[in-house]
VEXBADREN-876771 format. One line per field, with one value per residue (C-alpha): residue in one letter; residue number from 1; x, y, z. Coordinates in pm, 1 decimal, decimal comma. Layout:
N
vokol c(a / ...)
guti c(NUM / ...)
x c(X / ...)
y c(Y / ...)
z c(Z / ...)
! end
This chain:
215
vokol c(m / a / k / t / l / t / l / k / a / q / i / r / e / q / t / g / s / k / p / a / a / r / v / r / q / e / n / k / i / p / a / v / v / y / g / h / k / e / e / p / l / s / i / s / i / d / s / h / d / f / n / e / a / v / h / h / g / r / r / l / l / d / v / k / v / k / s / r / k / e / t / v / i / i / k / d / l / q / y / d / h / l / g / r / e / i / i / h / a / d / l / m / r / v / s / a / t / e / r / v / k / v / e / v / p / i / e / l / k / g / t / a / k / g / t / q / q / g / g / i / v / e / e / h / l / d / h / l / e / v / e / c / k / v / t / e / i / p / d / r / i / v / i / r / v / t / e / l / d / i / g / e / n / i / h / a / a / d / v / e / l / p / d / g / v / k / l / i / t / d / p / d / a / l / i / a / a / c / h / i / v / a / a / a / k / s / t / e / e / a / e / e / e / l / p / a / a / p / e / v / i / g / e / p / e / t / p / e / g / a / e / e / e / t / k)
guti c(1 / 2 / 3 / 4 / 5 / 6 / 7 / 8 / 9 / 10 / 11 / 12 / 13 / 14 / 15 / 16 / 17 / 18 / 19 / 20 / 21 / 22 / 23 / 24 / 25 / 26 / 27 / 28 / 29 / 30 / 31 / 32 / 33 / 34 / 35 / 36 / 37 / 38 / 39 / 40 / 41 / 42 / 43 / 44 / 45 / 46 / 47 / 48 / 49 / 50 / 51 / 52 / 53 / 54 / 55 / 56 / 57 / 58 / 59 / 60 / 61 / 62 / 63 / 64 / 65 / 66 / 67 / 68 / 69 / 70 / 71 / 72 / 73 / 74 / 75 / 76 / 77 / 78 / 79 / 80 / 81 / 82 / 83 / 84 / 85 / 86 / 87 / 88 / 89 / 90 / 91 / 92 / 93 / 94 / 95 / 96 / 97 / 98 / 99 / 100 / 101 / 102 / 103 / 104 / 105 / 106 / 107 / 108 / 109 / 110 / 111 / 112 / 113 / 114 / 115 / 116 / 117 / 118 / 119 / 120 / 121 / 122 / 123 / 124 / 125 / 126 / 127 / 128 / 129 / 130 / 131 / 132 / 133 / 134 / 135 / 136 / 137 / 138 / 139 / 140 / 141 / 142 / 143 / 144 / 145 / 146 / 147 / 148 / 149 / 150 / 151 / 152 / 153 / 154 / 155 / 156 / 157 / 158 / 159 / 160 / 161 / 162 / 163 / 164 / 165 / 166 / 167 / 168 / 169 / 170 / 171 / 172 / 173 / 174 / 175 / 176 / 177 / 178 / 179 / 180 / 181 / 182 / 183 / 184 / 185 / 186 / 187 / 188 / 189 / 190 / 191 / 192 / 193 / 194 / 195 / 196 / 197 / 198 / 199 / 200 / 201 / 202 / 203 / 204 / 205 / 206 / 207 / 208 / 209 / 210 / 211 / 212 / 213 / 214 / 215)
x c(1437,0 / 1607,7 / 1796,9 / 2048,4 / 1981,8 / 2226,4 / 2091,5 / 2295,3 / 2265,5 / 2394,2 / 2502,1 / 2265,0 / 2470,1 / 2168,2 / 1902,3 / 1568,6 / 1217,3 / 1289,5 / 1597,7 / 1406,8 / 1117,2 / 1359,6 / 1498,2 / 1146,0 / 1086,2 / 1384,2 / 1203,5 / 1430,8 / 1364,9 / 1557,4 / 1696,4 / 1927,2 / 2173,9 / 2263,9 / 2389,9 / 2704,8 / 2824,2 / 2902,1 / 2790,4 / 2448,0 / 2470,1 / 2205,8 / 2147,7 / 1895,4 / 1784,2 / 1608,2 / 1234,2 / 1141,5 / 1414,9 / 1345,3 / 967,9 / 1022,1 / 1239,3 / 975,9 / 694,1 / 873,6 / 932,9 / 1304,5 / 1429,0 / 1804,6 / 1981,0 / 2330,1 / 2345,0 / 2636,4 / 2754,1 / 3045,9 / 3296,2 / 3149,1 / 2893,2 / 2668,2 / 2463,0 / 2137,6 / 1786,4 / 1479,5 / 1398,7 / 1124,1 / 931,5 / 737,5 / 446,7 / 258,0 / -73,6 / -260,8 / -41,4 / 60,9 / 400,1 / 718,0 / 862,9 / 1150,5 / 1336,7 / 1541,8 / 1807,2 / 2002,8 / 2355,4 / 2388,9 / 2639,5 / 2559,6 / 2614,4 / 2404,1 / 2046,1 / 1784,9 / 1423,3 / 1196,3 / 827,5 / 729,4 / 392,9 / 139,0 / -37,8 / -348,9 / -400,9 / -677,2 / -1053,5 / -1152,4 / -1377,3 / -1610,8 / -1695,3 / -1888,0 / -2127,3 / -2178,8 / -1881,3 / -1624,1 / -1254,2 / -1156,1 / -786,4 / -675,8 / -300,7 / -120,1 / 240,1 / 455,9 / 768,2 / 1045,9 / 1416,8 / 1657,1 / 1978,7 / 1966,0 / 2028,6 / 1727,5 / 1453,2 / 1135,8 / 969,7 / 634,9 / 484,1 / 220,7 / -56,9 / -300,7 / -654,1 / -808,9 / -890,1 / -1023,9 / -1382,5 / -1649,6 / -1553,3 / -1184,9 / -892,4 / -529,4 / -283,7 / 78,2 / 190,9 / 16,4 / 232,1 / 508,8 / 814,2 / 1117,0 / 1422,1 / 1629,7 / 1338,5 / 1221,4 / 880,5 / 888,4 / 518,4 / 306,3 / 224,9 / -136,1 / -185,0 / -489,6 / -412,3 / -738,4 / -1079,0 / -1370,9 / -1717,7 / -2077,2 / -2189,2 / -2505,3 / -2794,3 / -2932,0 / -3271,2 / -3574,9 / -3748,2 / -4045,7 / -3817,0 / -3632,0 / -3958,7 / -4084,0 / -3771,8 / -3811,0 / -3930,8 / -4291,2 / -4335,6 / -4391,4 / -4739,1 / -4747,6 / -4906,2 / -5072,3 / -5203,5 / -5485,4 / -5830,4 / -6001,1 / -6301,5 / -6631,2 / -6716,0 / -6363,1 / -6308,7 / -6611,8 / -6484,1 / -6154,8 / -6327,6)
y c(290,2 / 59,1 / -237,8 / -443,5 / -813,0 / -1050,1 / -1303,4 / -1567,3 / -1583,3 / -1787,0 / -1666,4 / -1758,9 / -1876,6 / -1877,4 / -1611,1 / -1606,5 / -1729,5 / -2103,6 / -2090,1 / -1849,5 / -2095,3 / -2370,8 / -2141,4 / -2091,4 / -2466,6 / -2488,9 / -2246,8 / -1960,1 / -1616,7 / -1492,9 / -1143,7 / -888,4 / -667,3 / -347,1 / 7,6 / 200,2 / 169,9 / -196,7 / -490,3 / -632,5 / -953,9 / -1226,0 / -1416,8 / -1638,8 / -1596,8 / -1836,8 / -1770,0 / -1813,2 / -1582,7 / -1311,8 / -1321,2 / -1294,4 / -987,2 / -822,2 / -914,8 / -745,6 / -428,7 / -476,1 / -246,7 / -252,8 / -587,5 / -731,4 / -996,0 / -1234,2 / -1418,4 / -1648,9 / -1415,1 / -1098,5 / -888,1 / -630,4 / -373,5 / -323,2 / -187,3 / -357,4 / -139,1 / -336,9 / -660,9 / -859,7 / -1076,8 / -1360,4 / -1297,6 / -1339,9 / -1080,2 / -1323,9 / -1475,4 / -1277,1 / -1407,0 / -1160,8 / -887,4 / -587,1 / -496,2 / -171,3 / -131,3 / 146,6 / 286,3 / 382,0 / 753,3 / 806,1 / 931,3 / 737,6 / 781,5 / 505,7 / 433,9 / 385,9 / 233,0 / 442,2 / 313,7 / 496,9 / 472,9 / 578,7 / 627,5 / 942,1 / 1190,7 / 1197,2 / 826,6 / 902,9 / 1107,4 / 843,7 / 924,4 / 685,2 / 727,5 / 651,4 / 590,2 / 726,5 / 662,8 / 370,1 / 491,0 / 803,3 / 853,1 / 1005,9 / 1076,2 / 993,7 / 815,5 / 441,3 / 386,5 / 604,2 / 454,6 / 436,4 / 93,9 / 272,5 / 618,3 / 626,6 / 884,2 / 937,8 / 1019,2 / 1075,1 / 1443,8 / 1389,8 / 1517,7 / 1487,9 / 1692,1 / 1704,5 / 1560,0 / 1467,4 / 1554,7 / 1454,4 / 1800,3 / 1744,1 / 1442,6 / 1493,6 / 1304,8 / 1197,0 / 1423,8 / 1385,0 / 1245,0 / 1461,1 / 1431,1 / 1356,3 / 1277,7 / 1573,2 / 1771,9 / 1810,5 / 1434,7 / 1319,8 / 1049,9 / 1012,6 / 1177,7 / 1152,7 / 1179,1 / 1061,0 / 776,6 / 864,7 / 647,9 / 401,5 / 508,3 / 288,9 / 120,1 / 357,9 / 665,3 / 529,2 / 461,6 / 814,7 / 959,5 / 755,1 / 963,7 / 909,5 / 655,6 / 827,4 / 800,7 / 530,8 / 654,5 / 371,3 / 352,7 / 601,4 / 450,2 / 426,2 / 660,6 / 486,5 / 460,4 / 537,6 / 179,4 / 205,8 / 533,7 / 373,0 / 97,1)
z c(1426,1 / 1180,1 / 1320,7 / 1130,8 / 1082,8 / 915,6 / 665,4 / 490,8 / 111,7 / -180,7 / -523,0 / -808,3 / -1103,9 / -1335,4 / -1374,1 / -1550,6 / -1476,8 / -1475,8 / -1247,6 / -1020,9 / -1000,2 / -894,8 / -623,6 / -485,3 / -483,7 / -245,1 / -6,1 / -100,5 / -247,3 / -551,4 / -500,6 / -661,1 / -473,6 / -660,2 / -615,2 / -521,8 / -883,4 / -832,5 / -1043,0 / -952,7 / -754,3 / -799,6 / -476,2 / -299,8 / 62,3 / 296,5 / 253,2 / 619,9 / 751,6 / 495,6 / 549,1 / 923,6 / 868,7 / 648,4 / 886,9 / 1177,3 / 978,2 / 915,3 / 641,8 / 696,7 / 647,5 / 633,5 / 361,5 / 400,3 / 88,0 / 173,9 / 343,4 / 191,9 / 377,6 / 210,5 / 401,5 / 212,4 / 245,0 / 103,1 / -195,5 / -365,4 / -317,3 / -574,8 / -464,1 / -630,4 / -809,3 / -479,8 / -307,8 / -33,6 / -106,7 / -179,7 / -506,0 / -560,2 / -372,8 / -482,9 / -226,1 / -255,4 / -115,3 / 140,6 / 387,8 / 745,2 / 678,9 / 366,8 / 343,5 / 150,4 / 42,6 / 171,4 / 220,8 / 584,3 / 685,8 / 874,9 / 1186,6 / 1307,9 / 1683,5 / 1918,1 / 1893,1 / 1707,2 / 1889,7 / 1591,1 / 1621,1 / 1941,5 / 1728,1 / 1462,0 / 1242,5 / 1098,3 / 1027,0 / 669,2 / 593,0 / 255,4 / 277,7 / 438,8 / 404,4 / 380,9 / 174,8 / 381,2 / 358,2 / 640,4 / 729,7 / 673,8 / 1044,3 / 1133,4 / 917,7 / 1131,0 / 1153,5 / 1125,8 / 1168,3 / 1443,0 / 1401,8 / 1690,5 / 1576,1 / 1922,0 / 1861,4 / 1508,6 / 1492,5 / 1223,3 / 918,6 / 1015,0 / 818,9 / 873,1 / 595,4 / 551,1 / 664,1 / 1000,4 / 1088,9 / 1342,1 / 1217,7 / 1423,5 / 1425,1 / 1110,5 / 906,6 / 615,1 / 449,8 / 74,6 / 25,3 / -92,7 / 225,4 / 104,7 / 68,3 / 266,7 / 523,5 / 717,8 / 742,8 / 986,5 / 838,8 / 873,1 / 650,0 / 458,0 / 577,6 / 326,9 / 186,7 / 241,5 / -51,1 / -20,5 / -28,5 / -330,9 / -514,2 / -439,7 / -602,1 / -918,7 / -1215,4 / -1315,9 / -1592,6 / -1928,8 / -2078,7 / -2345,5 / -2665,1 / -2849,0 / -3201,8 / -3266,8 / -3257,4 / -3592,2 / -3599,7 / -3640,9 / -4005,6 / -4125,1 / -4241,6 / -4470,5 / -4619,5 / -4725,6 / -4916,2)
! end
């Protein structure tokens, strides 16, 4: 479940792309705190500390700016064009008693029964959207695929969620499926299936003696 971590932050006096770039050069991440009908607050957070929090699945944070502390959840993250580095964060104010909608990562565990017969497990969804109290946000949702046989699927409705956690994702959404991979065809088989080459019709031969008749 969600655990609170306190991160120190500084107010950003200037906003925009150039000031944000300077913040990143100082190994900090520009962020915005918003919500609860209060004015948005532009801040910067230590890049190493924030990345560590995200890496360990932290969703609920206490952000301390001078003597003021804000309880927030990570609502959105922006990454660089390579999808590696966090370049901006949206943090939403919350209270310990309210319910929120969040995306929680899925973790498939176990070896599917169908893989013993040549099947593979294909993951179609890597997260579920759920609603719960901010203090009860799961770090991840573990789904065991041990009993998954060839031709069988797991849908969102099949997932057992912790008490107090409500599914928001479409119940019919496909999460994982076990199936046989079609074998690659040999070159000879592929050539046999190719349509026969059409007969090329050339210019009609000139009948013997025709050239003399046209003179």
